[in-house]
N, C-alpha and C positions, 0 to 999 in steps of 0.2 A: 505495499500500497507508497502511495504518495506519506512522506510525514514532513512535518514538523523540523527547520533545523534545526533550533533548539533540543529537542531531542534529541537528534538525532548527533547534535555535539555529543552527547549526557552520554550517549550508549559508546557511541567512537574514544572518551574521555573516562569510562567505564565505574560511570555514576549511577547510569543506568546499568545492570548485567543481566537482567533475566526479561525477555521482552512477555512473559506474560504478562508484567502488570504496568502492560501502555495500555490508555483509553483513549477515548475516541478525541480527546483534545489534542492524542498526538495525531495525528489523521488529518492533513488536508485534503481538498480538495483534487483534482488531475484537472489538468491546463494546460489549453494550447496556447493561451497568452505570456503566463508565467517560470520560467525554469523550476526546475525540481528537482529532488534526487526520494526514491521509492528506496522501499528496507522488502526483506520477507523474512517474514518471521518464523520461528526454527520450528524444524518439524520431524515428530519423530517417525518412526517405523518398530513398527511390534518383531522383535526377533523371527518371526519363523515366516515373515514379506524380504528380509535381509537378502539382498544377494539375488533378490529375484526382478519381475520385471515391475513391482514397483515404482524402481530409483528413477529404471529411464522411462517411466511415464507419468511423475512428477515434474523432472526435467523435461521433455520435450514440453509438454501442459504450457512450464512457466515462458520456454520460448514463442511459444505462441501465440501469449497471454500479453506478452514482450512489443513482440513486431506487429501487435494486434493495437497495443496504444502506443506508437508509435507512427504506424500506416494515420490512424486518427488526430495524427501531424499533433499531439500531448509534446513536453515541451521535459525529456525525462532527460537527465544531465547525468548518474549515478543510481548505480543498485545497492546494496550496502547489504550484506549477510551476520548474524551473525554467529560462530559453530562450538559449535558441543562437543562432534567427537573427531575421532582419525571416519569413516567412514563420510562426515557430512565434509570437512576441511576435501579429500578424492571428489567428491561430487560440484563444489563449486569452482575448483580447481577449471575441471572442466569444463565447466560454465566460465571461463576466463577468469575468475576472482582473485582476486591474493589477500594474505592479509594485509591489514589495515597497517600505517609507520608507528603508528599511536595508540595501535591496541591490537594483541596480534592474535587473538581471538574475536574478533572487528572485520571480514575482508568486502571489498568493492571489490567492483567495476565499471568500467564506464561506457555508456550507451552503442557505446561505438564498438568498442571493444568486443561486447556482450555484441551487436548487429550483426559481426562479423562471422562468427560462429557456424 
């Protein structure tokens, strides 16, 4: 979801270390007039579904979702996510995310890098 700049800074600096605490005040509307960043909330996959198609489906659907938003001329700058496992690290790296320089548990990618996949 599109995230307000103040909340994103708190995620990056570690003040917010669990995205389950985010609320409606942390989300902003999609916009084709003002650029914004997107934050992907943490997803957990049950052990019996790990190493199966569910991860690829999540990845493919997320790519389609972002491409659709881009085609509607929404001004997405960057995409952020937090990582809590090595599986999450691998998934995000496959989607061109890298650890943020200020917080190794917070990953990011530019919209250009993401769309080039």
